[in-house]
C-alpha angles and dihedrals in degrees: 000000000000090000091049092052090050090052091050091051090047090050092050091049091050092048094049096037126209091290090058093057091042091051091051092048092048095056117160125251119212118206126194114222115197133184143148095240116113118252091242094050122114090235093058096042103040102028114024099034092041091052093048092048091052093050091049091050094045090051093052089241095306090116116056128180135216105202120209114183124175094035092292092159089059134248128082132288089256089063098052097097091051090047089061090045094049098040098247083128128013096222130016135181116209149131116277085206091066085088104050115231096358094110100029102163095058090054087082088084090058094057116118117280091359104124128074104190130337098250096049093040091050091053090047090050091053093048092045092054092046092051108034108009106034092137093055090090098025094132092067139027106260109219098178138359119200148153133220128239124280115313118247130205115234121186136179105218109003133061113227112220102144139024089257091061091068095058112126096358118134103233128186115226129181105222145021095265095046090048088054089048092055090049094052089048089058101258127121104247119223116189117210140141119264097254090059094060100086094053092044092051093046093051095043092243086134132025094213148334141231114230135137119266096251096066095047098095095047092059095033094239090147087061097042099045130047102194130061129182121196129175126243102251089232089063094053135248118296092221146317135209129235124232133190128204103199138176131213106261096221092050091050092048091050093060118102113251095257092054092045086055091054091052091046092050089055095046138066136048099339094047089048090053092046092052092049092046093047094048094049089042087068092058094095090056092054092044091052091054088061098039092050094051112096112245096020119123129200117200124191115216106219128224095263094053090043087064089061089054090049092052094046092050098044093103091064088068093043092052092047091054090049091048091052091049090053090051091056099261129114098249097189092049091051090049092051092047091053092047091048092051092048090051091047095052093040091054092047090052092048095047114108117249113260114261118249113249114263114260114254119237112249113261115258117247115245 
């Protein structure tokens, strides 16, 4: 009987040939990628699609993606993290801050005037989570952690030049800390997901919004607001927002080792930095959409006035430290660790490349 089974196996192998068995072993895996970003957005086109295409290429076609922008798999932006956790989607890209207070330690990167640039701050964010907040995203496999470029103030009827100009305005903000920031600056904060901004501006539900330049065209903010206030880079960035690209843990664990390695090679600190750099690299495109529109005005808040914004928003940082202390963490230590990591990665990025050693003259023949 054993000999007969061996003959049958041998016959099957001969019939299929080596290629048949290789083809079976090299079966494709299809992953569903879900996010709230619009299909025409710079984030979807230059970040998400580019990342998926690279993974597909690196895997030799063994990993394929089904991309679902604009919440095409259903649900709301607030539910995206849980969709990755629960397997509704295999990979999602979203804001941890969509669920206020659920990921408190990473909020440190959203504190006022915290970031340097998006690439360095994204790398710092990844390293921070791996070292002092690894359980913050324990329900999923975090593939990349990043921030966007400096936040910009966009308003319908009033140019913002000073802190006082924000008083009484209803301003949309993306997360708990940025909502607090708007409140301490004198505005009435209104929290809402990005896709809700156009309707809220059109109906007058809000008087303005804070978002980075790159996302302006995808939500038509350059058409729905007339005034824009950015900060001189020397005065610091008003705020940024954290993002997480995460994978369903069971799906990741089900991958064969060689495909896990492909995902791992396209994850981590360098991918986080690349995402941040790419997103902020689209800021000039978004800025141009506003500057080219007749009747729109862009005002640059100088270094001196930025100090007034810093002073007015100082309590956001104080309250975050106190909140961490109440949760059993050392808030001040976490703040200093985040700042130190941002400085570290900013300095690495700014350091000049080492010079190549000078070529030695050929030895003379005797």
